[in-house]
C-alpha positions in Angstrom: 118.0 -54.9 47.8 119.7 -51.5 47.7 122.2 -50.0 50.1 123.1 -46.4 49.9 125.5 -44.0 51.6 124.3 -40.4 51.5 126.1 -37.2 52.6 124.0 -34.1 53.2 125.4 -30.6 53.2 123.8 -27.4 54.3 122.2 -26.5 57.6 121.9 -30.1 58.7 123.5 -30.0 62.2 121.9 -28.5 65.3 118.5 -28.3 63.8 117.0 -31.7 64.4 117.8 -33.2 61.0 118.9 -36.6 62.3 115.7 -36.9 64.4 113.5 -35.9 61.5 115.3 -38.4 59.3 114.7 -41.2 61.8 111.1 -40.2 62.2 110.7 -40.3 58.3 112.3 -43.7 58.2 109.5 -45.1 60.4 107.2 -44.8 57.4 109.3 -47.0 55.2 110.6 -50.6 55.2 114.3 -49.5 55.5 117.1 -49.9 58.0 120.2 -48.0 58.6 121.6 -45.0 60.5 122.3 -41.3 60.4 125.2 -39.4 62.0 126.8 -36.0 62.2 130.3 -35.6 60.7 133.0 -33.3 62.1 133.0 -31.3 58.9 129.4 -30.2 59.3 127.8 -32.7 57.0 125.5 -35.5 57.9 126.1 -39.1 56.8 123.3 -41.6 56.3 123.5 -45.3 55.4 120.2 -46.9 54.4 119.2 -50.3 53.1 116.0 -51.9 51.8 114.2 -52.8 48.7 115.1 -50.5 45.8 111.8 -48.7 45.6 111.6 -48.3 49.4 115.1 -46.7 49.6 114.4 -44.4 46.6 111.0 -43.3 48.1 112.7 -42.8 51.5 115.4 -40.6 50.0 112.8 -38.5 48.2 110.8 -38.2 51.5 114.0 -36.9 53.3 114.6 -34.4 50.4 111.0 -33.2 50.4 110.3 -33.5 54.1 110.3 -31.1 57.0 114.1 -30.6 56.9 114.5 -30.7 53.1 114.8 -26.9 52.9 118.0 -27.2 55.0 119.7 -29.5 52.5 122.1 -27.6 50.1 123.9 -30.6 48.7 123.4 -34.4 48.5 126.0 -37.0 47.5 124.7 -40.6 47.0 126.9 -43.7 46.7 126.0 -47.4 46.4 127.5 -49.4 49.2 127.7 -53.1 50.1 124.9 -54.7 52.2 124.8 -53.2 55.7 125.7 -56.0 58.1 124.1 -56.4 61.5 121.9 -53.3 61.1 118.3 -53.5 62.5 115.9 -50.7 62.4 117.0 -47.1 61.9 119.1 -45.3 64.4 120.9 -42.1 65.2 124.6 -42.4 65.8 
């Protein structure tokens, strides 16, 4: 099981990035959330089997909003407690 915290930089607020990410998550066996940050970045926390999480992160990078991403910072985090499905915060 993998749990990741990802920060995206670029033109990722006000363009539907969180909604596209949630839509992308529907095709994977992952749970977590995505949220705008006050500094203009987007934070995502995602958990699932190692391969599912990796494939999901690639899909976000290469998906409809991937061209808006100018930077990506990924950290391992502890298991996400009480998270079901994938939501926008």
